[in-house]
C-alpha positions as CSV (number, residue, x, y, z in Angstrom):
1,M,117.5,100.8,96.4
2,M,117.7,97.0,96.3
3,K,115.5,95.5,93.6
4,K,116.8,92.0,94.4
5,C,117.7,90.8,97.8
6,L,120.9,88.9,97.8
7,S,121.9,86.4,100.5
8,I,125.5,87.4,101.4
9,L,127.1,85.0,103.9
10,L,128.7,86.5,106.8
11,A,130.4,84.8,109.8
12,L,127.6,84.4,112.2
13,T,128.1,86.1,115.6
14,M,125.0,85.5,117.7
15,F,125.0,85.7,121.4
16,C,122.5,83.9,123.6
17,T,121.4,83.8,127.3
18,M,120.6,80.3,128.1
19,P,120.2,78.0,131.1
20,L,123.5,77.1,132.8
21,L,125.3,73.8,132.0
22,S,127.9,72.4,134.3
23,G,130.1,71.4,131.3
24,A,131.6,68.0,131.9
25,S,128.7,65.9,133.1
26,E,126.4,67.7,135.6
27,E,123.6,70.1,134.6
28,T,122.2,72.9,136.8
29,P,118.5,73.4,136.9
30,N,117.0,75.6,134.2
31,D,115.6,78.9,135.6
32,G,115.9,77.3,139.0
33,V,117.6,78.0,142.3
34,L,121.2,77.0,143.1
35,A,122.5,77.7,146.6
36,D,119.7,80.2,147.1
37,Y,120.6,82.1,143.9
38,I,118.1,82.6,141.1
39,N,119.4,81.7,137.7
40,K,118.2,84.6,135.6
41,P,120.2,85.8,132.6
42,T,121.1,89.5,132.3
43,G,122.9,91.9,130.0
44,F,122.4,92.8,126.3
45,F,122.0,89.2,125.1
46,S,118.7,87.5,124.5
47,V,117.5,84.0,124.0
48,T,116.9,83.3,120.3
49,A,117.9,79.7,119.7
50,E,116.5,76.3,120.2
51,D,118.1,73.9,122.8
52,D,119.9,71.9,120.1
53,D,121.2,75.0,118.3
54,F,123.0,77.7,120.1
55,L,123.3,80.0,117.1
56,D,120.4,81.5,115.1
57,D,119.8,79.5,112.0
58,V,119.7,81.0,108.5
59,S,118.3,79.1,105.6
60,I,121.3,79.7,103.3
61,L,123.5,77.9,105.7
62,S,122.0,74.5,104.8
63,D,123.4,72.7,101.8
64,E,120.1,72.9,99.9
65,K,120.4,74.9,96.7
66,K,118.9,78.4,96.8
67,Y,117.3,80.1,93.8
68,D,115.7,83.5,93.1
69,I,114.3,85.1,90.0
70,I,116.9,87.3,88.3
71,T,116.3,89.4,85.2
72,I,118.3,91.7,83.1
73,E,116.2,94.6,84.6
74,D,117.6,94.0,88.1
75,D,120.4,96.3,89.3
76,F,123.7,94.4,89.7
77,D,127.4,94.5,88.7
78,D,128.1,93.3,85.2
79,D,131.4,91.5,86.1
80,T,130.8,89.7,89.4
81,V,129.1,86.5,90.5
82,L,128.8,85.7,94.2
83,V,128.8,82.0,95.2
84,V,128.3,80.1,98.5
85,L,129.9,76.7,98.8
86,T,128.6,73.6,100.5
87,K,129.9,72.6,103.9
88,S,132.4,69.9,102.6
89,R,133.7,72.2,99.9
90,S,134.1,75.1,102.3
91,W,136.6,73.0,104.4
92,E,138.5,71.5,101.5
93,Q,141.0,74.2,100.8
94,Y,142.1,77.6,101.9
95,E,142.7,79.4,98.6
96,F,140.4,79.2,95.6
97,T,141.6,80.3,92.1
98,P,140.0,80.6,88.7
99,K,141.1,77.0,88.0
100,D,138.5,75.8,90.5
101,F,135.8,77.1,88.1
102,P,136.8,75.8,84.6
103,E,133.3,76.5,83.2
104,L,134.0,80.2,83.4
105,E,136.6,82.7,82.2
106,L,137.7,84.5,85.4
107,T,140.3,87.0,86.2
108,E,140.2,86.6,90.0
109,V,138.5,84.7,92.8
110,I,138.1,86.7,96.1
111,N,137.4,84.9,99.3
112,L,134.9,87.1,101.2
113,D,136.0,85.6,104.6
114,P,139.7,84.9,104.2
115,G,140.4,84.4,107.9
116,G,137.2,82.5,108.7
117,R,138.6,79.0,108.9
118,E,141.7,79.9,110.9
119,Q,139.5,81.8,113.3
120,I,137.1,78.9,113.9
121,E,140.0,76.5,114.3
122,T,141.6,78.8,116.9
123,Q,138.4,79.1,118.7
124,Q,137.8,75.3,118.8
125,A,141.3,74.7,120.1
126,L,140.8,77.2,122.9
127,L,137.5,75.8,123.9
128,K,138.8,72.3,123.9
129,S,141.7,73.3,126.2
130,M,139.1,74.7,128.7
131,G,136.9,71.6,128.5
132,L,134.0,73.6,127.1
133,T,131.8,73.7,124.1
134,A,130.8,77.0,122.5
135,R,127.3,76.6,123.8
136,Q,128.4,75.9,127.4
137,L,130.6,78.9,127.5
138,T,127.9,81.1,126.1
139,E,125.5,79.9,128.8
140,L,128.0,80.2,131.6
141,S,129.1,83.7,130.7
142,R,125.8,85.3,131.1
143,D,124.6,83.6,134.3
144,T,124.0,85.7,137.4
145,I,125.0,83.1,140.0
146,P,128.1,84.3,141.9
147,W,131.5,82.9,141.2
148,E,132.0,81.4,144.6
149,V,128.9,79.3,144.1
150,I,129.3,78.5,140.4
151,K,133.0,77.5,140.4
152,D,132.1,74.1,141.8
153,Y,130.2,73.4,138.6
154,L,133.0,74.5,136.2
155,P,134.9,72.0,134.0
156,D,138.4,71.1,135.3
157,G,140.0,72.4,132.2
158,L,138.7,75.9,132.8
159,L,139.6,75.8,136.5
160,N,143.2,74.6,135.8
161,L,143.8,77.1,133.0
162,Y,142.2,80.2,134.5
163,K,142.1,79.6,138.3
164,P,142.7,82.9,139.9
165,S,146.1,83.4,141.7
166,S,146.1,83.5,145.5
167,D,146.3,87.3,145.6
168,R,143.4,87.6,143.3
169,S,141.3,84.9,144.9
170,S,141.2,86.9,148.1
171,E,139.6,89.7,146.1
172,I,136.8,87.6,144.7
173,S,133.6,88.2,146.6
174,Q,130.1,86.8,146.7
175,D,129.0,89.8,144.7
176,E,131.0,88.9,141.6
177,T,129.4,86.7,139.0
178,A,131.1,84.1,136.8
179,W,131.1,86.6,134.0
180,D,132.7,89.3,136.1
181,V,135.7,86.9,136.4
182,L,135.6,85.2,133.0
183,R,135.7,88.4,131.0
184,D,139.0,89.3,132.6
185,V,140.7,85.9,132.0
186,L,139.2,84.6,128.7
187,P,141.6,84.8,125.7
188,A,141.2,87.7,123.3
189,E,140.4,85.3,120.5
190,L,137.0,84.6,122.2
191,M,136.1,88.2,123.0
192,D,134.3,90.9,121.3
193,V,136.4,93.7,122.7
194,D,134.1,96.6,121.6
195,R,131.0,95.2,123.3
196,G,132.7,93.2,126.1
197,G,131.0,90.0,125.1
198,L,131.8,86.7,123.5
199,W,132.6,86.3,119.8
200,L,131.7,82.7,118.8
201,V,131.1,81.1,115.4
202,N,129.4,77.7,115.0
203,P,131.7,75.6,112.7
204,E,128.8,73.5,111.6
205,K,127.2,76.5,110.0
206,Y,130.4,77.9,108.4
207,R,130.1,78.1,104.6
208,A,132.7,79.8,102.4
209,S,131.5,82.7,100.2
210,L,133.5,83.8,97.1
211,S,133.4,86.6,94.6
212,L,134.1,85.5,91.0
213,K,135.3,88.2,88.6
214,L,134.4,87.6,85.0
215,K,137.0,88.2,82.2
216,N,134.2,89.4,79.8
217,P,131.9,91.9,81.6
218,G,128.2,92.1,80.7
219,K,124.9,91.5,82.5
220,E,124.0,88.8,80.1
221,N,127.3,87.1,80.8
222,V,126.6,87.3,84.6
223,L,123.3,85.5,84.1
224,E,124.9,82.8,81.9
225,A,127.6,82.2,84.5
226,I,125.0,81.8,87.2
227,R,123.1,79.2,85.1
228,A,126.4,77.3,84.6
229,L,127.3,77.3,88.3
230,E,123.9,76.2,89.4
231,K,124.7,72.8,87.9
232,R,127.5,72.2,90.3
233,D,126.9,70.0,93.4
234,D,129.4,71.9,95.5
235,I,127.7,75.3,95.2
236,I,124.6,76.2,97.3
237,S,123.8,79.4,95.5
238,A,125.1,81.7,92.7
239,S,123.8,85.3,92.5
240,P,124.8,88.6,91.0
241,N,126.4,91.4,93.1
242,G,123.3,93.5,93.5
243,Y,123.2,97.1,94.6
244,F,121.4,97.8,97.8
245,T,120.7,100.4,100.4
246,M,119.0,100.3,103.8
247,S,115.3,99.6,103.8
248,L,114.0,102.4,101.7
249,T,112.5,105.4,103.6
250,P,112.2,108.4,101.3
251,N,113.4,111.8,102.4
252,D,110.2,113.7,101.4
253,S,109.8,116.6,103.9
254,L,106.1,115.8,104.7
255,L,106.5,112.0,104.9
256,G,106.0,112.1,108.6
257,Q,102.5,113.4,108.1
258,Q,101.5,110.6,105.7
259,W,100.2,108.1,108.2
260,A,99.0,105.7,105.5
261,V,102.5,105.0,104.2
262,G,104.2,105.3,107.6
263,T,104.9,102.6,110.3
264,G,101.9,103.1,112.6
265,T,98.5,101.6,112.9
266,G,96.5,101.4,109.6
267,N,99.5,101.8,107.3
268,I,99.5,99.7,104.1
269,N,103.1,98.4,104.1
270,M,104.1,100.8,101.4
271,R,107.7,101.1,102.4
272,Q,108.3,97.4,102.1
273,A,106.7,97.5,98.7
274,W,109.1,100.3,97.7
275,D,112.0,98.0,98.6
276,I,110.8,95.8,95.6
277,T,110.1,98.6,93.2
278,T,109.2,102.3,93.1
279,G,107.8,102.1,89.6
280,G,108.9,101.6,86.0
281,T,112.5,102.4,85.0
282,T,111.8,102.3,81.2
283,T,109.0,103.2,78.9
284,A,108.0,99.5,78.7
285,T,107.9,99.1,82.5
286,K,106.0,102.3,83.4
287,A,102.3,102.0,84.0
288,T,99.9,104.5,82.5
289,V,96.9,105.5,84.7
290,A,93.8,107.5,83.6
291,V,92.7,109.8,86.4
292,I,89.0,110.5,85.7
293,D,88.4,113.6,87.8
294,S,88.6,117.4,87.9
295,G,91.9,117.7,86.1
296,I,95.5,117.7,87.3
297,Q,97.9,120.6,87.8
298,A,100.5,119.3,85.4
299,N,103.3,121.7,86.6
300,H,102.9,121.0,90.3
301,P,106.5,120.5,91.5
302,D,105.7,117.1,93.2
303,I,103.9,115.7,90.1
304,T,105.6,117.0,87.0
305,P,106.7,115.4,84.7
306,R,104.4,112.5,85.3
307,V,101.4,114.0,83.6
308,S,100.9,113.4,79.9
309,T,99.7,116.8,78.4
310,T,99.2,115.2,75.0
311,L,96.9,112.3,76.0
312,G,94.7,114.3,78.4
313,H,91.1,115.2,77.6
314,D,88.7,117.8,78.9
315,Y,85.1,116.6,78.8
316,V,83.8,119.6,80.8
317,A,84.9,122.2,78.2
318,G,83.0,120.8,75.3
319,G,85.1,117.6,75.0
320,G,88.2,119.4,74.0
321,T,91.4,117.5,73.4
322,G,94.6,118.1,75.3
323,H,95.3,118.5,79.0
324,R,93.4,120.9,81.3
325,D,94.7,122.0,84.7
326,D,92.7,121.5,87.8
327,P,90.4,124.4,88.8
328,L,88.9,122.4,91.7
329,G,91.8,120.6,93.3
330,H,90.3,117.2,93.8
331,G,92.0,115.6,90.8
332,T,95.4,117.0,91.8
333,H,95.0,115.6,95.3
334,V,94.1,112.1,93.9
335,A,97.1,112.3,91.4
336,G,99.5,113.0,94.3
337,I,98.4,109.9,96.2
338,I,99.1,107.9,93.1
339,A,102.2,109.4,91.8
340,A,103.8,112.3,93.8
341,A,107.6,112.1,93.4
342,G,109.3,110.1,96.2
343,N,112.7,110.7,97.7
344,N,113.0,114.2,96.3
345,S,113.5,116.0,99.6
346,A,110.2,117.9,99.2
347,G,106.5,117.4,99.8
348,I,105.0,113.9,99.9
349,A,105.7,110.5,98.4
350,G,103.1,108.9,96.1
351,A,102.6,105.2,95.9
352,N,104.3,105.0,92.5
353,W,107.2,107.3,91.7
354,N,107.6,106.5,88.1
355,V,104.2,106.3,86.3
356,N,102.4,108.1,83.5
357,L,99.2,110.0,84.4
358,V,96.5,110.9,81.9
359,S,94.0,113.5,83.1
360,L,90.4,112.9,81.8
361,R,88.5,115.8,83.3
362,I,84.8,115.1,83.9
363,L,84.2,117.2,87.1
364,D,83.5,120.9,86.8
365,D,84.5,123.7,89.1
366,S,81.8,122.8,91.6
367,G,82.7,119.1,91.7
368,G,79.7,118.0,89.6
369,G,79.8,115.6,86.7
370,S,77.6,113.5,84.5
371,W,77.3,109.9,83.4
372,E,77.8,111.1,79.8
373,R,81.2,112.5,80.6
374,A,82.2,109.5,82.7
375,A,81.2,107.0,80.0
376,A,83.1,109.0,77.3
377,A,86.2,109.1,79.5
378,I,86.2,105.3,80.1
379,N,85.7,104.7,76.4
380,Y,88.6,107.1,75.7
381,A,90.8,105.1,78.1
382,R,89.8,101.9,76.2
383,T,90.5,103.2,72.7
384,N,93.9,104.6,73.8
385,N,95.0,101.3,75.6
386,I,95.3,102.9,79.0
387,P,95.5,99.8,81.3
388,I,94.4,101.3,84.7
389,I,91.6,103.7,85.6
390,N,91.1,105.6,88.8
391,G,87.6,106.9,89.3
392,S,87.2,108.9,92.6
393,F,83.6,109.8,91.8
394,S,80.2,108.2,92.5
395,G,76.5,108.6,92.1
396,Y,73.2,106.7,92.5
397,G,71.1,105.3,89.7
398,D,72.3,102.9,87.0
399,D,73.0,104.4,83.6
400,T,73.0,102.4,80.4
401,A,75.8,104.3,78.7
402,M,78.0,104.1,81.8
403,R,77.3,100.4,82.3
404,N,78.1,99.8,78.6
405,A,81.5,101.6,78.9
406,V,82.4,99.7,82.1
407,N,81.5,96.4,80.4
408,Q,83.6,97.0,77.4
409,Y,86.7,98.3,79.2
410,G,89.3,95.5,79.5
411,G,91.8,97.2,81.9
412,L,91.7,97.5,85.7
413,M,89.1,99.8,87.1
414,I,89.4,101.2,90.7
415,F,86.4,103.1,91.9
416,A,85.5,104.9,95.2
417,A,82.7,103.2,97.1
418,G,81.0,106.5,98.1
419,N,80.8,108.6,101.2
420,E,77.2,108.4,102.4
421,N,77.6,105.7,105.1
422,N,75.4,103.5,102.9
423,N,75.3,99.7,102.3
424,N,76.1,99.4,98.6
425,N,74.5,95.9,98.6
426,S,71.0,97.4,99.2
427,T,71.6,101.0,97.8
428,P,74.2,100.5,95.0
429,C,76.6,103.4,94.5
430,Y,77.9,103.5,90.9
431,P,80.3,102.9,89.2
432,A,81.8,101.1,92.2
433,S,78.8,98.7,92.4
434,Y,79.1,97.3,88.9
435,D,79.9,93.6,89.1
436,R,82.9,93.1,86.8
437,P,85.9,90.8,87.3
438,N,88.3,93.7,86.5
439,L,86.8,96.2,88.9
440,I,87.7,97.0,92.5
441,S,85.4,99.0,94.8
442,V,87.3,100.7,97.6
443,G,86.0,101.8,101.0
444,A,87.9,104.1,103.4
445,T,89.5,103.4,106.8
446,A,89.7,106.0,109.6
447,A,93.0,107.8,110.3
448,N,95.6,105.6,112.1
449,S,93.1,102.8,112.2
450,N,92.1,99.5,110.8
451,S,88.4,100.3,111.1
452,R,85.9,101.7,108.6
453,A,85.7,105.5,108.4
454,S,82.2,106.6,109.7
455,Y,81.3,108.2,106.3
456,S,82.5,105.3,104.1
457,N,80.0,103.2,102.2
458,Y,80.3,99.4,102.7
459,G,78.9,96.2,101.4
460,S,79.7,92.5,101.8
461,T,79.7,91.9,98.0
462,R,79.6,95.4,96.4
463,V,82.8,96.7,98.2
464,H,86.0,94.6,97.8
465,V,88.7,96.2,99.9
466,F,89.3,99.1,102.3
467,A,92.3,101.6,102.1
468,P,93.3,104.7,104.1
469,G,90.9,107.6,103.3
470,T,90.9,110.0,106.3
471,S,93.3,112.9,107.0
472,I,95.2,112.1,103.8
473,L,97.8,114.7,102.9
474,S,98.5,115.2,99.2
475,T,99.1,117.7,96.5
476,F,96.9,120.6,95.7
477,P,97.0,123.2,92.9
478,T,99.6,125.8,94.0
479,A,97.8,128.7,92.3
480,R,94.8,128.0,94.5
481,C,96.7,127.3,97.6
482,N,98.5,130.5,98.4
483,Y,97.9,132.1,101.8
484,S,95.1,134.7,101.5
485,W,94.7,138.0,103.3
486,L,92.1,136.3,105.5
487,I,93.3,135.8,109.1
488,V,91.3,133.2,111.1
489,I,91.2,132.4,114.8
490,D,90.8,128.6,114.8
491,T,88.9,126.6,117.3
492,D,92.1,125.9,119.2
493,G,92.6,129.6,119.7
494,I,95.5,130.0,117.4
495,T,95.5,132.7,114.8
496,R,96.3,131.4,111.3
497,R,96.2,132.5,107.7
498,R,94.2,130.3,105.4
499,C,94.0,130.0,101.6
500,E,90.7,130.6,99.8
501,V,90.0,127.4,98.0
502,E,86.6,126.0,99.0
503,P,83.8,127.1,96.7
504,V,80.7,128.6,98.2
505,Y,77.2,128.3,96.8
506,L,74.0,130.0,97.7
507,F,70.8,128.4,96.3
508,G,73.0,126.8,93.7
509,V,74.7,130.0,92.6
510,F,78.5,130.1,92.9
511,M,79.4,132.9,95.3
512,G,83.2,132.6,95.4
513,Y,85.7,130.8,97.6
514,Q,86.0,130.6,101.3
515,Y,89.1,129.8,103.4
516,S,90.1,126.2,103.7
517,T,90.2,124.2,106.9
518,V,92.3,121.5,105.3
519,H,95.2,123.6,104.1
520,H,98.7,122.4,105.2
521,S,101.1,124.5,103.1
522,N,101.4,125.9,99.7
523,G,100.5,123.1,97.3
524,Y,99.4,120.5,99.9
525,H,96.1,119.8,101.6
526,Y,94.4,117.2,103.8
527,C,91.3,115.5,102.4
528,N,88.9,112.8,103.6
529,G,86.9,110.3,101.6
530,T,86.8,107.1,99.6
531,S,88.1,109.4,96.8
532,M,91.4,109.3,98.7
533,A,91.2,105.5,99.4
534,A,90.8,104.5,95.8
535,P,94.0,106.1,94.5
536,Y,96.1,104.2,97.1
537,V,94.8,101.0,95.5
538,T,95.4,102.5,92.0
539,G,99.0,103.5,92.9
540,V,99.7,100.0,94.2
541,A,98.2,98.5,91.0
542,A,100.5,100.6,88.9
543,L,103.5,99.4,91.0
544,M,102.4,95.9,90.4
545,F,102.2,96.5,86.7
546,S,105.9,97.6,86.8
547,A,106.9,94.8,89.1
548,S,105.4,92.2,86.8
549,K,107.3,93.6,83.8
550,L,110.6,93.2,85.8
551,S,110.0,89.5,85.8
552,N,108.9,89.4,82.2
553,Q,105.3,88.8,83.1
554,T,102.3,90.4,81.5
555,L,99.5,90.3,84.1
556,T,95.9,90.8,83.0
557,A,93.5,93.2,84.8
558,V,91.8,90.3,86.4
559,Q,95.2,88.9,87.6
560,L,96.1,92.3,89.1
561,R,92.7,92.5,90.8
562,N,93.0,89.0,92.3
563,R,96.5,89.6,93.6
564,I,95.4,92.9,95.3
565,I,92.3,91.5,97.0
566,G,94.0,88.2,97.8
567,G,96.8,89.9,99.6
568,V,94.8,92.2,102.0
569,D,95.3,92.3,105.7
570,I,92.2,90.8,107.4
571,Y,90.6,92.7,110.3
572,S,87.6,91.8,112.4
573,A,86.5,95.4,112.3
574,L,86.0,95.0,108.5
575,N,84.4,91.6,108.6
576,G,81.1,91.7,106.6
577,L,81.8,95.3,105.3
578,C,83.6,94.1,102.2
579,S,84.1,90.9,100.3
580,T,87.6,90.3,101.6
581,G,87.1,91.6,105.1
582,G,90.5,93.4,104.7
583,R,92.6,96.5,104.1
584,L,95.1,97.0,101.3
585,N,98.6,95.6,101.8
586,A,100.9,97.1,99.2
587,N,103.8,94.8,100.0
588,N,101.7,91.6,99.6
589,A,100.3,92.8,96.3
590,V,103.7,93.8,94.8
591,I,105.2,90.4,95.9
592,R,102.4,88.6,94.1
593,A,103.1,90.6,90.9
594,R,106.9,90.6,91.0
595,Y,107.2,86.9,91.4
596,I,105.5,84.0,89.7
597,M,102.4,82.7,91.6
598,G,103.0,79.1,92.5
599,D,106.8,79.2,92.1
600,V,107.5,78.8,95.8
601,N,111.1,77.5,95.3
602,G,112.0,80.5,93.1
603,D,113.5,78.7,90.2
604,G,111.5,80.7,87.7
605,V,109.1,77.8,86.6
606,I,106.2,76.0,88.1
607,T,106.8,72.3,88.6
608,S,105.5,69.4,90.6
609,S,108.3,70.2,93.1
610,D,106.5,73.4,94.0
611,S,103.2,71.5,94.4
612,R,105.0,69.0,96.8
613,D,106.5,71.9,98.9
614,V,103.1,73.6,99.2
615,L,101.5,70.3,100.3
616,R,104.2,69.7,102.9
617,Y,103.7,73.3,104.2
618,S,100.0,72.9,104.4
619,A,100.6,69.7,106.5
620,G,103.0,71.5,108.8
621,L,106.0,69.5,107.6
622,E,107.8,72.5,106.0
623,S,108.4,76.1,106.8
624,F,107.9,79.0,104.3
625,T,109.0,82.6,104.2
626,A,106.4,85.3,104.1
627,K,107.0,85.7,100.4
628,Q,106.6,82.0,99.8
629,I,103.3,82.0,101.7
630,Q,102.1,84.8,99.3
631,L,103.2,82.9,96.3
632,A,101.6,79.6,97.4
633,D,98.1,81.0,97.9
634,V,97.1,80.5,94.3
635,D,93.4,80.4,95.0
636,F,93.6,83.8,96.8
637,N,91.6,82.8,99.8
638,G,94.2,84.0,102.3
639,Q,95.3,80.4,103.3
640,V,97.7,77.9,102.0
641,T,96.0,74.5,101.8
642,S,96.2,71.3,99.8
643,A,93.8,72.9,97.3
644,D,96.6,75.3,96.4
645,S,99.0,72.3,95.9
646,Q,96.5,70.7,93.5
647,I,96.1,73.9,91.5
648,I,99.9,74.2,91.2
649,L,100.2,70.6,90.1
650,R,97.7,71.1,87.4
651,I,99.5,74.3,86.2
652,S,102.8,72.4,86.1
653,A,101.1,69.7,84.0
654,K,99.7,72.3,81.6
655,L,96.2,71.3,82.6
656,E,95.4,74.7,83.9
657,P,96.6,78.2,82.9
658,P,98.8,80.2,85.3
659,V,96.9,82.3,87.8
């Protein structure tokens, strides 16, 4: 997968359907009527450009220098640097050699578009001979006005060069359009033979791109070469030769049933976040997450080897040390949402594919727990320096020991808001309702929806963000998930086997297990609740931890929290139901962790130049990419304003710490 997006210059071939021009001097009406014919473009082309620019613009094609954050952790070749030259340099010479780059020791210089200049020059000569510009020919070629009507508006050069012979002119009828004729007579150099369309390159946008091969390989040498080349005025950008694939869609067999990480309504942009990182690649970049729950099945094929069996703790069985498997199933389901293996051709894909899970068991076989166990588990996470906690449990009534544990824990805590359809502002549900700067309270959205699930607790101040929590497919203990002998006729009339996993109690006495209505297949179940919403936030937080390490940042728990809640997608249906009024957006959160907040020009440092760019953007004088907008919102209010510019300026002057 591509950890770093590289801008690789290709010869632009963009086709447009635009209003007809007469060529030499006269202009036909736009979208009007000419000799009783309506001017309406047809075919596979579409209008994408402005009137003064017939080819789609790409930012790298300006002569402004381009930068991005590159670290040794990124995946790239250890012997290659890709450069894009300025316009003037691109047209200076045909062949570049190592001598053109004296600051580097090179073995070879490869032109990535060796025939580009010749092709453009040939194109320009042909167009000139026809009395046309590239734009005029593009417009003319897709018009639906018949040839017999439109020929009177053609330039003399085109008529003289390609006027049909007498025998052919008799065949031309009112039913034939200009394009029907032109595609038979235009020179091959202007044609896209495979698609039957025009192949045109705008010479004003042509920039040469080269591949420089280093004499002494090494990723450190690549980075040094880039730093040296960035000082040259004739180079727009220098970048490593990164590895990439298509936009990452894992091949997990049940991915299509994970609506929350899919592409439909209510998804959290998980796949875009995976294009940035899927988790830590080294011990130092992997996040460790404490799952305070009912245990985790450590040998579940979609979770192993992510579970630490040495750090785990069982507070149900007398506080015994070591890992305990999950007799209930709830903790394993939560763990899968956070960390099920992705792209392994089986099961589901968790939010973070490379993370360490520590099971701290506080829920017994019936799903009950105590504040004593929960407080002890949080204290254990603190003393063992576990930076992230997921707590998919809740209760009512404030407990001193629990409050004390929460207050002393310095990592990031993500807690489920509760499932009683209560307002946590008036009826606080704990521990989600504790007011701490390193705590996130998570409500649940309905399936395939951006609205609150009917059961989810809410609260304009006591709940911070919503995440998918309904019909969530995840891992379940395989030993408890085999098909039983029980055959059930479901409400839809279909006879199915079920697995006996749901505990049954009579007057508080455990009576055994009944068949499950949420069984999907061996080792996988559907579940609903804020218990499922919280681990989505936790998995994204763990991804952010790894993403920040890739850019040599060490984000605090408060910084992680602010980036998560500052990057949510706002929906009117959630307005007033949580402090942000929004639902988790994994991609926004990971961008805010992977790159430096405030560094909108991507040069790796925050300077007054970034402040100026943000001010210009806020005034509508400059355009930003989606990533730049994320990085510019340093006050995390969902907008880029002059206030953000002022904060960035103070950071650049060392008057304020980085956010």
